[in-house]
C-alpha positions as CSV (number, residue, x, y, z in Angstrom):
1,X,-22.5,71.6,9.6
2,X,-20.5,73.4,12.3
3,X,-16.5,72.8,11.7
4,X,-15.8,73.1,14.9
5,X,-17.9,70.0,16.1
6,X,-17.5,67.8,12.9
7,X,-13.6,68.3,14.3
8,X,-14.6,67.6,17.8
9,X,-15.9,64.5,17.0
10,X,-13.8,63.0,14.3
11,X,-10.8,63.8,16.6
12,X,-12.8,61.5,19.3
13,X,-13.3,58.8,17.0
14,X,-9.9,58.7,15.4
15,X,-8.0,58.5,19.2
16,X,-10.6,55.8,19.3
17,X,-9.8,53.7,16.9
18,X,-6.1,54.3,16.9
19,X,-6.3,52.8,20.6
20,X,-8.4,50.0,18.7
21,X,-5.4,49.4,15.7
22,X,-3.0,49.1,18.3
23,X,-4.9,46.3,20.3
24,X,-6.6,44.4,17.5
25,X,-5.7,46.0,14.8
26,X,-7.2,42.5,11.8
27,X,-10.7,42.7,13.3
28,X,-10.5,46.6,13.8
29,X,-9.7,47.2,10.0
30,X,-11.7,44.7,8.8
31,X,-14.9,46.2,10.4
32,X,-13.7,49.7,9.6
33,X,-12.6,49.1,6.4
34,X,-16.4,47.5,5.7
35,X,-18.2,50.4,7.2
36,X,-15.8,52.8,5.1
37,X,-16.4,50.8,2.1
38,X,-20.2,51.0,2.6
39,X,-19.9,55.0,3.3
40,X,-17.8,56.1,0.7
41,X,-20.3,54.1,-1.7
42,X,-23.4,55.2,-0.4
43,X,-22.6,59.1,0.1
44,X,-20.8,59.5,-3.2
45,X,-21.4,62.9,-2.9
46,X,-19.0,64.1,0.1
47,X,-21.4,66.8,1.7
48,X,-24.1,64.1,2.7
49,X,-21.8,62.2,4.9
50,X,-22.6,61.6,8.2
51,X,-21.7,64.4,10.2
52,X,-20.4,62.4,13.1
53,X,-17.5,61.4,10.8
54,X,-16.9,64.4,9.1
55,X,-15.7,64.0,5.6
56,X,-12.0,64.8,6.7
57,X,-11.7,61.7,8.9
58,X,-13.8,59.6,6.4
59,X,-11.0,60.5,3.8
60,X,-8.1,59.8,5.6
61,X,-9.5,56.6,7.3
62,X,-10.0,55.2,3.7
63,X,-6.3,56.8,2.6
64,X,-4.7,55.0,5.9
65,X,-6.0,52.0,5.8
66,X,-5.1,51.5,2.2
């Protein structure tokens, strides 16, 4: 994929999540945690992770939620 596009998309999602975490932390955290666990289980090979999230974003998100 295009590194710039991956970074751009993940930055938008990151900003959106940061806003949601601050206003509705429990609901958002549970939703994203569930989605992240499913993504990490479904895409053991990180090269298959969906481009819209970006591998770096998923890694940071999983780390920040734990």
